CHARMM-style PDB file with segment names, atoms N, HN, CA, C and O in Angstrom:
ATOM      1  N   MET     1       1.245  -1.278   0.229  1.00  0.00      PROA
ATOM      2  CA  MET     1       0.079  -0.242  -0.149  1.00  0.00      PROA
ATOM      3  C   MET     1       0.579   1.707  -0.129  1.00  0.00      PROA
ATOM      4  O   MET     1       1.290   2.193   0.750  1.00  0.00      PROA
ATOM      5  N   SER     2       0.050   2.418  -1.185  1.00  0.00      PROA
ATOM      6  HN  SER     2      -0.527   2.024  -1.899  1.00  0.00      PROA
ATOM      7  CA  SER     2       1.685   3.322  -1.150  1.00  0.00      PROA
ATOM      8  C   SER     2       0.799   4.291   0.409  1.00  0.00      PROA
ATOM      9  O   SER     2      -0.187   3.789   0.948  1.00  0.00      PROA
ATOM     10  N   SER     3       1.301   5.446   0.813  1.00  0.00      PROA
ATOM     11  HN  SER     3       2.101   5.855   0.375  1.00  0.00      PROA
ATOM     12  CA  SER     3       1.464   6.187   1.955  1.00  0.00      PROA
ATOM     13  C   SER     3       0.821   7.052   1.489  1.00  0.00      PROA
ATOM     14  O   SER     3       0.974   7.255   0.285  1.00  0.00      PROA
ATOM     15  N   SER     4      -0.237   7.977   2.318  1.00  0.00      PROA
ATOM     16  HN  SER     4      -0.362   7.812   3.296  1.00  0.00      PROA
ATOM     17  CA  SER     4      -0.937   9.016   1.523  1.00  0.00      PROA
ATOM     18  C   SER     4      -0.287  10.619   1.461  1.00  0.00      PROA
ATOM     19  O   SER     4       0.328  11.295   2.285  1.00  0.00      PROA
ATOM     20  N   PRO     5      -0.659  10.813   0.330  1.00  0.00      PROA
ATOM     21  CA  PRO     5       0.461  12.072  -0.034  1.00  0.00      PROA
ATOM     22  C   PRO     5       0.704  13.275   1.543  1.00  0.00      PROA
ATOM     23  O   PRO     5      -0.100  13.131   2.464  1.00  0.00      PROA
ATOM     24  N   ARG     6       1.489  14.038   1.638  1.00  0.00      PROA
ATOM     25  HN  ARG     6       2.143  14.155   0.890  1.00  0.00      PROA
ATOM     26  CA  ARG     6       1.193  14.882   2.058  1.00  0.00      PROA
ATOM     27  C   ARG     6       0.078  16.102   2.445  1.00  0.00      PROA
ATOM     28  O   ARG     6       0.145  16.987   1.593  1.00  0.00      PROA
ATOM     29  N   LYS     7      -0.893  16.384   3.456  1.00  0.00      PROA
ATOM     30  HN  LYS     7      -0.948  15.665   4.149  1.00  0.00      PROA
ATOM     31  CA  LYS     7      -1.910  17.132   3.165  1.00  0.00      PROA
ATOM     32  C   LYS     7      -1.089  18.708   2.701  1.00  0.00      PROA
ATOM     33  O   LYS     7      -0.044  19.129   3.196  1.00  0.00      PROA
ATOM     34  N   MET     8      -1.910  19.372   1.630  1.00  0.00      PROA
ATOM     35  HN  MET     8      -2.759  19.030   1.228  1.00  0.00      PROA
ATOM     36  CA  MET     8      -1.323  20.935   1.183  1.00  0.00      PROA
ATOM     37  C   MET     8      -2.063  21.616   2.298  1.00  0.00      PROA
ATOM     38  O   MET     8      -3.062  21.213   2.893  1.00  0.00      PROA
ATOM     39  N   PRO     9      -1.371  22.738   2.468  1.00  0.00      PROA
ATOM     40  CA  PRO     9      -2.345  23.828   3.200  1.00  0.00      PROA
ATOM     41  C   PRO     9      -3.277  24.576   2.513  1.00  0.00      PROA
ATOM     42  O   PRO     9      -3.399  24.281   1.324  1.00  0.00      PROA
ATOM     43  N   PRO    10      -3.875  25.347   2.886  1.00  0.00      PROA
ATOM     44  CA  PRO    10      -5.034  25.941   2.149  1.00  0.00      PROA
ATOM     45  C   PRO    10      -4.631  26.694   1.123  1.00  0.00      PROA
ATOM     46  O   PRO    10      -5.400  26.991   0.208  1.00  0.00      PROA
ATOM     47  N   ARG    11      -3.412  27.070   1.170  1.00  0.00      PROA
ATOM     48  HN  ARG    11      -2.788  26.829   1.913  1.00  0.00      PROA
ATOM     49  CA  ARG    11      -2.710  27.979   0.620  1.00  0.00      PROA
ATOM     50  C   ARG    11      -1.253  27.936   0.901  1.00  0.00      PROA
ATOM     51  O   ARG    11      -0.771  27.353   1.872  1.00  0.00      PROA
ATOM     52  N   ALA    12      -0.486  28.668  -0.119  1.00  0.00      PROA
ATOM     53  HN  ALA    12      -0.878  29.142  -0.908  1.00  0.00      PROA
ATOM     54  CA  ALA    12       1.178  28.902   0.288  1.00  0.00      PROA
ATOM     55  C   ALA    12       1.377  30.217   0.673  1.00  0.00      PROA
ATOM     56  O   ALA    12       2.349  30.330   1.420  1.00  0.00      PROA
ATOM     57  N   VAL    13       0.793  31.259   0.423  1.00  0.00      PROA
ATOM     58  HN  VAL    13       0.004  31.167  -0.184  1.00  0.00      PROA
ATOM     59  CA  VAL    13       1.094  32.767   0.684  1.00  0.00      PROA
ATOM     60  C   VAL    13       0.325  33.071   1.649  1.00  0.00      PROA
ATOM     61  O   VAL    13      -0.823  32.628   1.634  1.00  0.00      PROA
ATOM     62  N   VAL    14       0.876  34.102   2.984  1.00  0.00      PROA
ATOM     63  HN  VAL    14       1.809  34.463   2.997  1.00  0.00      PROA
ATOM     64  CA  VAL    14       1.308  34.237   3.973  1.00  0.00      PROA
ATOM     65  C   VAL    14       0.578  35.646   3.757  1.00  0.00      PROA
ATOM     66  O   VAL    14       1.257  36.493   3.176  1.00  0.00      PROA
ATOM     67  N   TYR    15      -0.529  35.957   4.093  1.00  0.00      PROA
ATOM     68  HN  TYR    15      -1.081  35.269   4.565  1.00  0.00      PROA
ATOM     69  CA  TYR    15      -1.398  37.715   3.995  1.00  0.00      PROA
ATOM     70  C   TYR    15      -1.222  38.413   5.713  1.00  0.00      PROA
ATOM     71  O   TYR    15      -1.204  37.849   6.807  1.00  0.00      PROA
ATOM     72  N   PRO    16      -1.120  39.778   5.345  1.00  0.00      PROA
ATOM     73  CA  PRO    16      -0.452  40.407   6.590  1.00  0.00      PROA
ATOM     74  C   PRO    16      -1.957  40.149   7.990  1.00  0.00      PROA
ATOM     75  O   PRO    16      -1.971  40.551   9.153  1.00  0.00      PROA
ATOM     76  N   ARG    17      -2.813  39.506   7.377  1.00  0.00      PROA
ATOM     77  HN  ARG    17      -2.802  39.179   6.432  1.00  0.00      PROA
ATOM     78  CA  ARG    17      -4.018  39.689   8.360  1.00  0.00      PROA
ATOM     79  C   ARG    17      -3.784  38.079   9.242  1.00  0.00      PROA
ATOM     80  O   ARG    17      -4.172  37.811  10.379  1.00  0.00      PROA
ATOM     81  N   ASP    18      -2.977  37.127   8.213  1.00  0.00      PROA
ATOM     82  HN  ASP    18      -2.662  37.345   7.289  1.00  0.00      PROA
ATOM     83  CA  ASP    18      -2.427  35.852   9.095  1.00  0.00      PROA
ATOM     84  C   ASP    18      -1.668  36.377   9.606  1.00  0.00      PROA
ATOM     85  O   ASP    18      -2.080  36.187  10.750  1.00  0.00      PROA
ATOM     86  N   ILE    19      -0.221  37.327   9.803  1.00  0.00      PROA
ATOM     87  HN  ILE    19       0.114  37.482   8.874  1.00  0.00      PROA
ATOM     88  CA  ILE    19       0.264  37.381   9.982  1.00  0.00      PROA
ATOM     89  C   ILE    19       0.016  37.961  11.747  1.00  0.00      PROA
ATOM     90  O   ILE    19       0.741  37.603  12.675  1.00  0.00      PROA
ATOM     91  N   VAL    20      -1.400  39.093  11.906  1.00  0.00      PROA
ATOM     92  HN  VAL    20      -1.989  39.384  11.152  1.00  0.00      PROA
ATOM     93  CA  VAL    20      -2.288  39.316  12.851  1.00  0.00      PROA
ATOM     94  C   VAL    20      -2.476  38.249  13.468  1.00  0.00      PROA
ATOM     95  O   VAL    20      -2.537  38.450  14.681  1.00  0.00      PROA
ATOM     96  N   ASN    21      -2.623  36.962  13.113  1.00  0.00      PROA
ATOM     97  HN  ASN    21      -2.574  36.798  12.128  1.00  0.00      PROA
ATOM     98  CA  ASN    21      -3.551  36.108  13.775  1.00  0.00      PROA
ATOM     99  C   ASN    21      -2.412  35.400  14.382  1.00  0.00      PROA
ATOM    100  O   ASN    21      -2.527  35.131  15.578  1.00  0.00      PROA
ATOM    101  N   ILE    22      -1.102  34.973  13.643  1.00  0.00      PROA
ATOM    102  HN  ILE    22      -1.010  35.191  12.671  1.00  0.00      PROA
ATOM    103  CA  ILE    22      -0.382  34.111  14.124  1.00  0.00      PROA
ATOM    104  C   ILE    22       0.706  34.771  15.169  1.00  0.00      PROA
ATOM    105  O   ILE    22       1.152  34.181  16.153  1.00  0.00      PROA
ATOM    106  N   MET    23       1.083  36.245  14.722  1.00  0.00      PROA
ATOM    107  HN  MET    23       0.721  36.724  13.922  1.00  0.00      PROA
ATOM    108  CA  MET    23       2.100  36.792  15.792  1.00  0.00      PROA
ATOM    109  C   MET    23       1.295  37.660  16.691  1.00  0.00      PROA
ATOM    110  O   MET    23       2.000  38.203  17.542  1.00  0.00      PROA
ATOM    111  N   GLY    24      -0.033  37.970  16.764  1.00  0.00      PROA
ATOM    112  HN  GLY    24      -0.606  37.529  16.072  1.00  0.00      PROA
ATOM    113  CA  GLY    24      -0.914  38.599  17.452  1.00  0.00      PROA
ATOM    114  C   GLY    24      -0.610  40.651  17.740  1.00  0.00      PROA
ATOM    115  O   GLY    24      -0.780  41.369  18.725  1.00  0.00      PROA
ATOM    116  N   VAL    25      -0.203  40.878  16.576  1.00  0.00      PROA
ATOM    117  HN  VAL    25      -0.065  40.295  15.776  1.00  0.00      PROA
ATOM    118  CA  VAL    25       0.109  41.862  16.246  1.00  0.00      PROA
ATOM    119  C   VAL    25      -0.533  42.234  15.498  1.00  0.00      PROA
ATOM    120  O   VAL    25      -1.066  41.520  14.648  1.00  0.00      PROA
ATOM    121  N   LYS    26      -0.767  44.324  15.661  1.00  0.00      PROA
ATOM    122  HN  LYS    26      -0.334  44.904  16.351  1.00  0.00      PROA
ATOM    123  CA  LYS    26      -1.443  44.718  14.727  1.00  0.00      PROA
ATOM    124  C   LYS    26      -1.777  44.840  13.452  1.00  0.00      PROA
ATOM    125  O   LYS    26      -0.632  44.702  13.020  1.00  0.00      PROA
ATOM    126  N   LEU    27      -2.686  45.048  12.099  1.00  0.00      PROA
ATOM    127  HN  LEU    27      -3.616  45.160  12.449  1.00  0.00      PROA
ATOM    128  CA  LEU    27      -2.369  45.159  10.896  1.00  0.00      PROA
ATOM    129  C   LEU    27      -1.273  45.607  10.844  1.00  0.00      PROA
ATOM    130  O   LEU    27      -0.357  44.901  10.420  1.00  0.00      PROA
ATOM    131  N   ARG    28      -0.958  47.462  11.435  1.00  0.00      PROA
ATOM    132  HN  ARG    28      -1.701  48.035  11.779  1.00  0.00      PROA
ATOM    133  CA  ARG    28      -0.013  48.246  10.368  1.00  0.00      PROA
ATOM    134  C   ARG    28       1.256  47.367  10.689  1.00  0.00      PROA
ATOM    135  O   ARG    28       2.116  47.240   9.816  1.00  0.00      PROA
ATOM    136  N   THR    29       1.349  46.969  11.489  1.00  0.00      PROA
ATOM    137  HN  THR    29       0.650  47.071  12.197  1.00  0.00      PROA
ATOM    138  CA  THR    29       2.710  45.942  11.947  1.00  0.00      PROA
ATOM    139  C   THR    29       2.907  44.740  10.732  1.00  0.00      PROA
ATOM    140  O   THR    29       3.602  44.656   9.719  1.00  0.00      PROA
ATOM    141  N   ALA    30       2.114  44.049  11.265  1.00  0.00      PROA
ATOM    142  HN  ALA    30       1.549  44.117  12.087  1.00  0.00      PROA
ATOM    143  CA  ALA    30       1.996  43.060  10.268  1.00  0.00      PROA
ATOM    144  C   ALA    30       2.430  43.685   8.718  1.00  0.00      PROA
ATOM    145  O   ALA    30       3.564  43.285   8.454  1.00  0.00      PROA
ATOM    146  N   TYR    31       1.946  44.425   7.772  1.00  0.00      PROA
ATOM    147  HN  TYR    31       1.025  44.750   7.987  1.00  0.00      PROA
ATOM    148  CA  TYR    31       2.453  44.929   6.390  1.00  0.00      PROA
ATOM    149  C   TYR    31       3.900  45.576   7.063  1.00  0.00      PROA
ATOM    150  O   TYR    31       4.732  45.558   6.156  1.00  0.00      PROA
ATOM    151  N   ARG    32       4.396  46.035   8.086  1.00  0.00      PROA
ATOM    152  HN  ARG    32       3.720  46.049   8.823  1.00  0.00      PROA
ATOM    153  CA  ARG    32       5.457  46.036   7.949  1.00  0.00      PROA
ATOM    154  C   ARG    32       6.797  44.893   8.136  1.00  0.00      PROA
ATOM    155  O   ARG    32       7.962  44.847   7.742  1.00  0.00      PROA
ATOM    156  N   ILE    33       6.147  44.268   8.739  1.00  0.00      PROA
ATOM    157  HN  ILE    33       5.201  44.306   9.059  1.00  0.00      PROA
ATOM    158  CA  ILE    33       7.215  43.174   8.904  1.00  0.00      PROA
ATOM    159  C   ILE    33       6.958  42.036   7.405  1.00  0.00      PROA
ATOM    160  O   ILE    33       7.732  41.175   6.986  1.00  0.00      PROA
ATOM    161  N   ARG    34       5.488  42.471   6.822  1.00  0.00      PROA
ATOM    162  HN  ARG    34       4.859  43.171   7.163  1.00  0.00      PROA
ATOM    163  CA  ARG    34       5.683  41.635   5.753  1.00  0.00      PROA
ATOM    164  C   ARG    34       6.845  41.790   4.800  1.00  0.00      PROA
ATOM    165  O   ARG    34       7.615  40.998   4.257  1.00  0.00      PROA
ATOM    166  N   ALA    35       6.559  44.180   4.793  1.00  0.00      PROA
ATOM    167  HN  ALA    35       5.933  44.823   5.234  1.00  0.00      PROA
ATOM    168  CA  ALA    35       7.753  44.168   3.878  1.00  0.00      PROA
ATOM    169  C   ALA    35       8.902  43.766   4.196  1.00  0.00      PROA
ATOM    170  O   ALA    35       9.718  43.177   3.487  1.00  0.00      PROA
ATOM    171  N   LYS    36       8.994  44.122   5.417  1.00  0.00      PROA
ATOM    172  HN  LYS    36       8.331  44.601   5.993  1.00  0.00      PROA
ATOM    173  CA  LYS    36      10.645  43.815   6.178  1.00  0.00      PROA
ATOM    174  C   LYS    36      11.168  42.323   5.281  1.00  0.00      PROA
ATOM    175  O   LYS    36      12.201  42.263   4.613  1.00  0.00      PROA
ATOM    176  N   ILE    37      10.034  41.032   5.496  1.00  0.00      PROA
ATOM    177  HN  ILE    37       9.195  41.081   6.038  1.00  0.00      PROA
ATOM    178  CA  ILE    37      10.914  39.699   4.777  1.00  0.00      PROA
ATOM    179  C   ILE    37      10.659  39.857   3.302  1.00  0.00      PROA
ATOM    180  O   ILE    37      11.510  39.264   2.640  1.00  0.00      PROA
ATOM    181  N   LEU    38       9.656  40.538   2.519  1.00  0.00      PROA
ATOM    182  HN  LEU    38       8.964  41.020   3.057  1.00  0.00      PROA
ATOM    183  CA  LEU    38       9.695  40.571   1.537  1.00  0.00      PROA
ATOM    184  C   LEU    38      11.433  41.308   1.114  1.00  0.00      PROA
ATOM    185  O   LEU    38      12.201  40.943   0.224  1.00  0.00      PROA
ATOM    186  N   ALA    39      11.579  42.256   1.982  1.00  0.00      PROA
ATOM    187  HN  ALA    39      10.955  42.552   2.705  1.00  0.00      PROA
ATOM    188  CA  ALA    39      12.889  42.969   1.069  1.00  0.00      PROA
ATOM    189  C   ALA    39      14.238  42.048   1.684  1.00  0.00      PROA
ATOM    190  O   ALA    39      15.209  42.277   0.962  1.00  0.00      PROA
ATOM    191  N   ALA    40      14.448  41.457   2.362  1.00  0.00      PROA
ATOM    192  HN  ALA    40      13.659  41.271   2.949  1.00  0.00      PROA
ATOM    193  CA  ALA    40      15.201  40.745   3.112  1.00  0.00      PROA
ATOM    194  C   ALA    40      15.484  39.510   2.086  1.00  0.00      PROA
ATOM    195  O   ALA    40      16.608  39.018   1.986  1.00  0.00      PROA
ATOM    196  N   ASN    41      14.182  38.979   1.209  1.00  0.00      PROA
ATOM    197  HN  ASN    41      13.269  39.378   1.290  1.00  0.00      PROA
ATOM    198  CA  ASN    41      14.061  38.506  -0.025  1.00  0.00      PROA
ATOM    199  C   ASN    41      14.362  38.681  -1.158  1.00  0.00      PROA
ATOM    200  O   ASN    41      14.187  37.812  -2.013  1.00  0.00      PROA
ATOM    201  N   GLY    42      14.775  39.604  -1.355  1.00  0.00      PROA
ATOM    202  HN  GLY    42      14.917  40.310  -0.661  1.00  0.00      PROA
ATOM    203  CA  GLY    42      14.847  40.402  -2.152  1.00  0.00      PROA
ATOM    204  C   GLY    42      13.731  40.551  -3.455  1.00  0.00      PROA
ATOM    205  O   GLY    42      14.020  40.835  -4.617  1.00  0.00      PROA
ATOM    206  N   LYS    43      12.404  40.277  -2.908  1.00  0.00      PROA
ATOM    207  HN  LYS    43      12.169  40.046  -1.964  1.00  0.00      PROA
ATOM    208  CA  LYS    43      11.274  41.030  -3.460  1.00  0.00      PROA
ATOM    209  C   LYS    43      10.719  42.477  -3.487  1.00  0.00      PROA
ATOM    210  O   LYS    43      11.427  43.263  -2.858  1.00  0.00      PROA
ATOM    211  N   ASP    44       9.521  43.061  -4.121  1.00  0.00      PROA
ATOM    212  HN  ASP    44       8.946  42.423  -4.632  1.00  0.00      PROA
ATOM    213  CA  ASP    44       9.169  43.867  -4.538  1.00  0.00      PROA
ATOM    214  C   ASP    44       8.323  43.812  -3.217  1.00  0.00      PROA
ATOM    215  O   ASP    44       8.336  42.783  -2.542  1.00  0.00      PROA
ATOM    216  N   SER    45       7.429  45.146  -2.759  1.00  0.00      PROA
ATOM    217  HN  SER    45       7.419  45.982  -3.307  1.00  0.00      PROA
ATOM    218  CA  SER    45       6.630  44.557  -1.724  1.00  0.00      PROA
ATOM    219  C   SER    45       5.597  44.316  -2.144  1.00  0.00      PROA
ATOM    220  O   SER    45       4.821  43.879  -1.294  1.00  0.00      PROA
ATOM    221  N   ASP    46       5.005  44.456  -3.658  1.00  0.00      PROA
ATOM    222  HN  ASP    46       5.635  44.811  -4.348  1.00  0.00      PROA
ATOM    223  CA  ASP    46       3.887  43.443  -4.040  1.00  0.00      PROA
ATOM    224  C   ASP    46       3.803  42.318  -4.270  1.00  0.00      PROA
ATOM    225  O   ASP    46       2.798  41.940  -4.871  1.00  0.00      PROA
ATOM    226  N   GLY    47       5.054  41.133  -3.793  1.00  0.00      PROA
ATOM    227  HN  GLY    47       5.870  41.440  -3.305  1.00  0.00      PROA
ATOM    228  CA  GLY    47       4.972  40.101  -3.912  1.00  0.00      PROA
ATOM    229  C   GLY    47       4.618  39.121  -2.986  1.00  0.00      PROA
ATOM    230  O   GLY    47       3.996  39.262  -1.933  1.00  0.00      PROA
ATOM    231  N   CYS    48       5.001  38.287  -3.404  1.00  0.00      PROA
ATOM    232  HN  CYS    48       5.507  38.173  -4.260  1.00  0.00      PROA
ATOM    233  CA  CYS    48       4.006  36.823  -2.696  1.00  0.00      PROA
ATOM    234  C   CYS    48       4.635  36.766  -1.520  1.00  0.00      PROA
ATOM    235  O   CYS    48       5.818  36.670  -1.849  1.00  0.00      PROA
ATOM    236  N   LEU    49       4.565  36.764   0.066  1.00  0.00      PROA
ATOM    237  HN  LEU    49       3.604  36.842   0.333  1.00  0.00      PROA
ATOM    238  CA  LEU    49       5.359  36.323   0.867  1.00  0.00      PROA
ATOM    239  C   LEU    49       5.070  34.586   1.210  1.00  0.00      PROA
ATOM    240  O   LEU    49       4.092  34.568   1.957  1.00  0.00      PROA
ATOM    241  N   THR    50       5.419  33.534   1.018  1.00  0.00      PROA
ATOM    242  HN  THR    50       6.213  33.549   0.411  1.00  0.00      PROA
ATOM    243  CA  THR    50       5.439  32.570   1.322  1.00  0.00      PROA
ATOM    244  C   THR    50       5.584  31.713   2.699  1.00  0.00      PROA
ATOM    245  O   THR    50       6.361  32.315   3.439  1.00  0.00      PROA
ATOM    246  N   VAL    51       5.286  30.970   3.069  1.00  0.00      PROA
ATOM    247  HN  VAL    51       4.655  30.481   2.468  1.00  0.00      PROA
ATOM    248  CA  VAL    51       4.672  29.989   3.980  1.00  0.00      PROA
ATOM    249  C   VAL    51       6.484  29.890   4.492  1.00  0.00      PROA
ATOM    250  O   VAL    51       6.890  30.220   5.606  1.00  0.00      PROA
ATOM    251  N   LEU    52       7.185  29.459   3.575  1.00  0.00      PROA
ATOM    252  HN  LEU    52       6.855  29.191   2.670  1.00  0.00      PROA
ATOM    253  CA  LEU    52       8.740  28.893   4.211  1.00  0.00      PROA
ATOM    254  C   LEU    52       9.366  30.506   4.147  1.00  0.00      PROA
ATOM    255  O   LEU    52       9.665  31.073   5.198  1.00  0.00      PROA
ATOM    256  N   GLU    53       9.459  30.879   3.409  1.00  0.00      PROA
ATOM    257  HN  GLU    53       9.216  30.418   2.556  1.00  0.00      PROA
ATOM    258  CA  GLU    53      10.106  32.732   4.031  1.00  0.00      PROA
ATOM    259  C   GLU    53       9.707  33.161   5.187  1.00  0.00      PROA
ATOM    260  O   GLU    53      10.551  33.711   5.895  1.00  0.00      PROA
ATOM    261  N   PHE    54       8.465  33.039   5.631  1.00  0.00      PROA
ATOM    262  HN  PHE    54       7.779  32.592   5.056  1.00  0.00      PROA
ATOM    263  CA  PHE    54       7.637  33.760   6.525  1.00  0.00      PROA
ATOM    264  C   PHE    54       8.589  32.738   7.960  1.00  0.00      PROA
ATOM    265  O   PHE    54       9.376  33.096   8.836  1.00  0.00      PROA
ATOM    266  N   CYS    55       8.157  31.756   7.681  1.00  0.00      PROA
ATOM    267  HN  CYS    55       7.518  31.464   6.970  1.00  0.00      PROA
ATOM    268  CA  CYS    55       8.707  30.810   9.015  1.00  0.00      PROA
ATOM    269  C   CYS    55      10.489  30.884   8.840  1.00  0.00      PROA
ATOM    270  O   CYS    55      11.044  30.716   9.925  1.00  0.00      PROA
ATOM    271  N   ALA    56      11.602  31.141   7.479  1.00  0.00      PROA
ATOM    272  HN  ALA    56      11.151  31.277   6.597  1.00  0.00      PROA
ATOM    273  CA  ALA    56      12.804  31.144   7.962  1.00  0.00      PROA
ATOM    274  C   ALA    56      13.119  32.764   8.572  1.00  0.00      PROA
ATOM    275  O   ALA    56      14.111  32.976   9.270  1.00  0.00      PROA
ATOM    276  N   PHE    57      12.199  33.788   8.228  1.00  0.00      PROA
ATOM    277  HN  PHE    57      11.393  33.616   7.660  1.00  0.00      PROA
ATOM    278  CA  PHE    57      13.032  34.542   8.859  1.00  0.00      PROA
ATOM    279  C   PHE    57      12.243  34.882  10.439  1.00  0.00      PROA
ATOM    280  O   PHE    57      12.953  35.530  11.207  1.00  0.00      PROA
ATOM    281  N   THR    58      10.968  34.528  10.915  1.00  0.00      PROA
ATOM    282  HN  THR    58      10.390  34.002  10.291  1.00  0.00      PROA
ATOM    283  CA  THR    58      10.485  34.762  12.219  1.00  0.00      PROA
ATOM    284  C   THR    58      11.257  33.528  12.735  1.00  0.00      PROA
ATOM    285  O   THR    58      11.981  34.095  13.554  1.00  0.00      PROA
ATOM    286  N   LYS    59      11.544  32.405  12.797  1.00  0.00      PROA
ATOM    287  HN  LYS    59      10.957  31.944  12.132  1.00  0.00      PROA
ATOM    288  CA  LYS    59      11.952  31.005  13.313  1.00  0.00      PROA
ATOM    289  C   LYS    59      10.922  30.602  14.130  1.00  0.00      PROA
ATOM    290  O   LYS    59      11.091  30.228  15.291  1.00  0.00      PROA
ATOM    291  N   ILE    60       9.570  30.678  13.416  1.00  0.00      PROA
ATOM    292  HN  ILE    60       9.432  30.982  12.473  1.00  0.00      PROA
ATOM    293  CA  ILE    60       8.130  30.067  13.975  1.00  0.00      PROA
ATOM    294  C   ILE    60       8.300  28.971  13.199  1.00  0.00      PROA
ATOM    295  O   ILE    60       8.581  29.247  12.032  1.00  0.00      PROA
ATOM    296  N   PRO    61       8.191  27.318  13.571  1.00  0.00      PROA
ATOM    297  CA  PRO    61       7.773  26.849  13.239  1.00  0.00      PROA
ATOM    298  C   PRO    61       6.685  26.238  12.144  1.00  0.00      PROA
ATOM    299  O   PRO    61       5.555  25.987  12.563  1.00  0.00      PROA
ATOM    300  N   GLU    62       6.977  26.014  10.861  1.00  0.00      PROA
ATOM    301  HN  GLU    62       7.895  26.218  10.521  1.00  0.00      PROA
ATOM    302  CA  GLU    62       6.515  25.393  10.202  1.00  0.00      PROA
ATOM    303  C   GLU    62       4.683  24.912  10.351  1.00  0.00      PROA
ATOM    304  O   GLU    62       3.689  25.393   9.809  1.00  0.00      PROA
ATOM    305  N   GLU    63       4.842  23.789  11.315  1.00  0.00      PROA
ATOM    306  HN  GLU    63       5.650  23.398  11.756  1.00  0.00      PROA
ATOM    307  CA  GLU    63       3.963  23.413  11.755  1.00  0.00      PROA
ATOM    308  C   GLU    63       3.252  24.474  12.224  1.00  0.00      PROA
ATOM    309  O   GLU    63       2.102  24.653  11.823  1.00  0.00      PROA
ATOM    310  N   THR    64       3.632  25.019  12.814  1.00  0.00      PROA
ATOM    311  HN  THR    64       4.566  24.873  13.140  1.00  0.00      PROA
ATOM    312  CA  THR    64       2.438  25.961  14.134  1.00  0.00      PROA
ATOM    313  C   THR    64       2.047  26.927  13.275  1.00  0.00      PROA
ATOM    314  O   THR    64       0.954  27.433  13.530  1.00  0.00      PROA
ATOM    315  N   VAL    65       2.813  27.453  12.030  1.00  0.00      PROA
ATOM    316  HN  VAL    65       3.701  27.042  11.823  1.00  0.00      PROA
ATOM    317  CA  VAL    65       1.948  28.711  11.165  1.00  0.00      PROA
ATOM    318  C   VAL    65       0.734  28.047  10.028  1.00  0.00      PROA
ATOM    319  O   VAL    65      -0.202  28.565   9.420  1.00  0.00      PROA
ATOM    320  N   LEU    66       1.339  26.511  10.107  1.00  0.00      PROA
ATOM    321  HN  LEU    66       2.100  26.090  10.601  1.00  0.00      PROA
ATOM    322  CA  LEU    66       0.410  25.761   9.195  1.00  0.00      PROA
ATOM    323  C   LEU    66      -0.908  25.963  10.022  1.00  0.00      PROA
ATOM    324  O   LEU    66      -1.930  26.443   9.533  1.00  0.00      PROA
ATOM    325  N   LYS    67      -0.796  25.591  11.192  1.00  0.00      PROA
ATOM    326  HN  LYS    67       0.035  25.200  11.590  1.00  0.00      PROA
ATOM    327  CA  LYS    67      -2.313  25.422  11.941  1.00  0.00      PROA
ATOM    328  C   LYS    67      -3.310  26.743  11.936  1.00  0.00      PROA
ATOM    329  O   LYS    67      -4.526  26.597  12.057  1.00  0.00      PROA
ATOM    330  N   TYR    68      -2.602  28.242  11.765  1.00  0.00      PROA
ATOM    331  HN  TYR    68      -1.614  28.361  11.668  1.00  0.00      PROA
ATOM    332  CA  TYR    68      -2.663  29.027  11.467  1.00  0.00      PROA
ATOM    333  C   TYR    68      -3.965  28.868  10.031  1.00  0.00      PROA
ATOM    334  O   TYR    68      -5.194  28.910   9.975  1.00  0.00      PROA
ATOM    335  N   LEU    69      -3.026  28.706   9.204  1.00  0.00      PROA
ATOM    336  HN  LEU    69      -2.028  28.672   9.249  1.00  0.00      PROA
ATOM    337  CA  LEU    69      -4.012  28.672   8.237  1.00  0.00      PROA
ATOM    338  C   LEU    69      -4.495  27.463   7.670  1.00  0.00      PROA
ATOM    339  O   LEU    69      -4.558  27.441   6.441  1.00  0.00      PROA
ATOM    340  N   LEU    70      -4.872  26.382   8.342  1.00  0.00      PROA
ATOM    341  HN  LEU    70      -4.820  26.400   9.340  1.00  0.00      PROA
ATOM    342  CA  LEU    70      -5.602  25.369   7.735  1.00  0.00      PROA
ATOM    343  C   LEU    70      -7.090  25.792   8.865  1.00  0.00      PROA
ATOM    344  O   LEU    70      -8.036  25.014   8.736  1.00  0.00      PROA
ATOM    345  N   ASP    71      -7.242  26.732   9.707  1.00  0.00      PROA
ATOM    346  HN  ASP    71      -6.474  27.364   9.811  1.00  0.00      PROA
ATOM    347  CA  ASP    71      -8.153  27.028  10.829  1.00  0.00      PROA
ATOM    348  C   ASP    71      -9.222  28.514  10.115  1.00  0.00      PROA
ATOM    349  OT1 ASP    71     -10.105  29.025  10.803  1.00  0.00      PROA
TER     350      ASP     71
END
């Protein structure tokens, strides 16, 4: 029997509202955090912030972030 494939998160992009829920910051602060992470990864301010980029920058485990994205 084959093992079941890894369940995919509902999306691979982290939005400012997700940052508010995960980190408990205000929305304006979430936008600043997002901009800081995008800049650190050499992306424009209108780029997509992936779960992996967010986790690498904040040092929050991927499993924890995915729990918030699944709810």
